[in-house]
Every structure is written in C-alpha cells, then in structure tokens.
C-alpha positions in Angstrom: 103.8 80.3 73.0 103.9 76.7 74.4 103.7 75.9 78.1 107.4 75.0 78.0 108.3 78.4 76.8 106.3 80.3 79.4 108.0 81.5 82.5 107.2 79.8 85.8 105.2 82.7 87.0 103.1 82.8 83.8 102.5 79.0 84.0 101.3 79.4 87.6 99.0 82.3 86.6 97.4 80.3 83.7 97.0 77.1 85.7 95.6 78.9 88.8 93.2 81.0 86.8 91.6 78.0 85.2 91.4 76.0 88.4 90.0 78.9 90.3 87.4 79.5 87.5 86.4 75.8 87.8 86.3 75.3 91.5 86.9 78.6 93.3 89.6 79.9 95.5 89.0 77.8 98.6 88.8 74.4 96.8 92.1 74.7 95.0 95.4 73.9 96.9 98.8 75.5 96.3 100.2 72.0 96.0 97.7 71.3 93.1 98.6 74.5 91.4 102.3 73.9 91.7 102.0 70.4 90.3 99.9 71.5 87.3 102.3 74.3 86.6 105.4 72.0 86.9 107.0 74.1 89.6 108.2 73.6 93.1 105.6 74.4 95.9 107.9 77.2 97.1 107.7 79.0 93.7 104.2 80.3 94.7 105.6 82.0 97.8 108.7 83.2 95.9 106.7 84.9 93.0 103.4 85.9 94.7 104.1 85.7 98.6 101.0 83.6 99.2 98.0 81.9 97.6 96.1 85.1 98.1 98.8 87.0 96.3 98.6 84.6 93.4 94.8 85.0 93.3 95.2 88.8 93.1 97.9 88.5 90.4 95.5 86.3 88.3 93.0 89.1 88.3 95.7 91.7 87.5 96.7 89.6 84.5 93.1 89.1 83.5 92.5 92.9 83.5 95.7 93.3 81.4 94.7 90.7 78.9 91.3 92.2 78.4 92.6 95.6 77.6 92.1 95.1 73.8 88.4 94.4 74.5 88.0 97.6 76.5 89.8 99.6 73.8 87.7 98.2 71.0 84.5 99.1 72.8 85.7 102.6 73.7 86.8 103.2 70.1 83.4 102.0 68.8 81.5 104.5 70.8 84.0 107.3 70.2 83.7 106.9 66.5 80.0 106.4 66.3 78.4 108.5 69.0 79.5 111.9 67.6 77.8 111.3 64.3 74.8 109.3 65.4 72.5 112.3 66.0 69.0 111.1 66.9 68.8 108.2 64.4 67.8 105.1 66.4 69.1 102.9 63.7 72.6 104.1 64.4 72.2 103.4 68.1 70.8 99.9 67.3 73.8 99.2 65.2 76.2 100.3 67.9 74.4 98.2 70.6 74.4 95.2 68.3 78.1 95.6 67.7 78.8 96.3 71.4 76.9 93.3 72.6 78.3 91.0 69.9 81.9 91.9 70.9 81.2 91.1 74.5 79.5 87.8 73.7 82.2 86.8 71.3 84.9 87.3 73.9 82.9 85.5 76.6 82.4 82.5 74.3 85.9 82.3 72.9 88.2 79.4 74.0 90.1 81.5 76.5 87.2 83.7 77.2 85.0 81.0 78.6 87.2 80.2 81.6 88.1 83.8 82.1 84.5 84.9 82.1 83.5 82.0 84.5 86.2 83.4 86.8 84.8 86.8 86.5 81.2 85.6 87.2 82.5 83.6 90.3 84.2 86.7 91.7 81.3 89.0 91.1 78.9 86.5 92.8 81.2 85.8 95.8 83.6 88.7 96.1 87.1 88.0 97.2 90.6 89.3 96.9 90.1 90.0 93.2 86.8 91.8 93.3 88.1 95.4 93.4 90.9 94.7 90.9 88.2 93.4 88.5 85.7 96.1 89.2 88.2 99.0 89.0 90.1 97.7 86.0 87.5 96.1 83.8 83.9 95.9 84.8 83.3 99.5 85.7 85.0 100.6 82.4 82.8 98.3 80.3 79.6 99.2 82.3 80.3 102.9 82.1 80.6 102.7 78.3 77.3 100.7 78.1 75.7 103.3 80.4 76.6 106.1 77.9 75.0 104.2 75.0 71.9 103.2 77.2 71.6 106.9 78.3 71.5 108.1 74.7 68.8 105.6 73.9 66.7 106.6 77.1 67.3 110.4 76.6 68.9 110.6 80.0 72.4 110.9 81.6 74.9 108.1 81.9 75.2 108.7 85.6 71.4 108.2 86.2 70.4 105.1 88.2 68.2 103.7 85.4 71.1 103.8 82.9 73.6 102.4 85.3 71.3 99.5 86.3 70.3 98.7 82.6 74.0 98.8 81.7 74.9 96.4 84.5 72.1 94.0 83.6 73.1 94.1 79.9 76.7 93.3 80.8 75.7 90.5 83.1 73.6 89.0 80.3 76.6 88.9 78.0 78.9 87.5 80.6 76.5 84.7 81.6 76.7 83.1 78.1 80.0 81.7 79.1 78.5 79.9 82.1 75.5 78.6 80.2 77.1 76.7 77.4 76.1 73.2 78.7 72.6 74.4 79.3 72.4 75.7 75.8 73.8 72.5 74.3 71.3 70.4 76.3 68.3 72.4 75.5 69.0 72.9 71.8 70.4 69.5 71.2 73.9 70.5 70.1 76.7 67.9 70.5 79.4 70.6 70.5 79.9 74.2 70.9 82.3 75.2 68.1 82.4 78.3 65.8 78.9 77.8 64.2 77.3 77.3 67.6 79.1 80.3 69.1 78.0 82.4 66.1 74.4 81.3 66.4 74.4 82.0 70.2 75.8 85.5 69.6 73.3 86.3 66.9 70.4 85.3 69.2 71.6 87.2 72.2 72.2 90.4 70.2 68.7 90.1 68.7 67.1 89.6 72.1 68.8 92.7 73.4 67.9 94.9 70.4 64.3 93.7 70.6 64.1 94.3 74.4 65.4 97.8 74.0 62.8 98.6 71.2 65.4 98.9 68.6 64.3 96.1 66.3 
C-alpha cells in the first residue's frame, strides 16, 4: 500500500512512529508530524485527542503489527518442547531459531525503526511503556524464560530464568541500534541482506556458545 492509499490516521501513525524512534517524544512537534503525514494540524486532535494519545496509538499499532512474530515464536516452542526430552541439541536448535527470528525482525527494514522505538521506550519509559510491556515484551520474555528454564533445569518463574531471558531479549533488540557501529568496526559500506544474515549468524552463535550449547 502506497502512502497515498493509506488513511490519514495510518499516515500519522507511520510518520510519528519513525520520528519518535529517531528523536524521542519530546523532540518531535505535532506540526512536524502533520506536515510529514500531509494532514491538517487539527487531524491529530481529531483522531487521537492529543500528542500523547497519538504516542499511545503508535505503540498499540506496533504491538498489533508484531503479533505474527509472537505467534511464530510461541508455535516454535509449542511444537518442539513436547518432543525435546533431555536432548540439549534440540534445545540448542530451538534457541538458535528463536534468537535468529528475533534478530531477523530487529534488522529488517521496518524492524529497525520499530526496534529503536522499543529500545527508547524501555530506556526512558513514557506513555507507551505499559502498552509495550503487556502486549509484546512480556510475551516474548516469558517464552524465552520457558526455554531458558528447561536448559537450566529450573522453573520459568525463577529469578535466574527471568533475568537471563530479559538479557537475551535485550541482546537481540540492541542489534537494531548498533548497525552503524557494526558497519564502522567491520568496514561494511552498507547493511543489506548479506550483512544482516552475517550479523544474525554471529549473534546466534554467540548466544549458543554462551549458554554452553555449542
């Protein structure tokens, strides 16, 4: 769907999300959002009541858009955990696929700005924090905690499993915010499909090695 085919509210959500991801809530004006979305300034109040309402709506849409990711990860564990038994190779394969899926999403074209917005909100909680935590982050982290607990021989609700799951999730998300650092350090001139694949492979290998699953 082209920008011209999108509704005014959808254009505002897309534009605002990218601007908030780049500069944060406080540094983006409603006038700037309206201009970029090609709408009247009053459209923000009409559709979202206020700038704060628009910000919350951005996160509500983000959570909806990421539903396929959550479903993919839940299905992965549902299909594999029951038959895994005590074979650590099965767990290594599950963890590799889980992490690879998270990194793939974080480094995708749309995923990079979405993930930067997520990281910004997690670092400096605002109006979207609880929407994000309840609708997305807690779901992914709880799935990771189940897998980590199986590896550790404990329970998913234990503090160690919850902390390790949170750290693993954060590691995956942070790839979206570190693209320029990676390019500078490795000498890459671009970050296209080949570079994304190489980054994903290295992150998954680091995780598997750190967990003693290599």
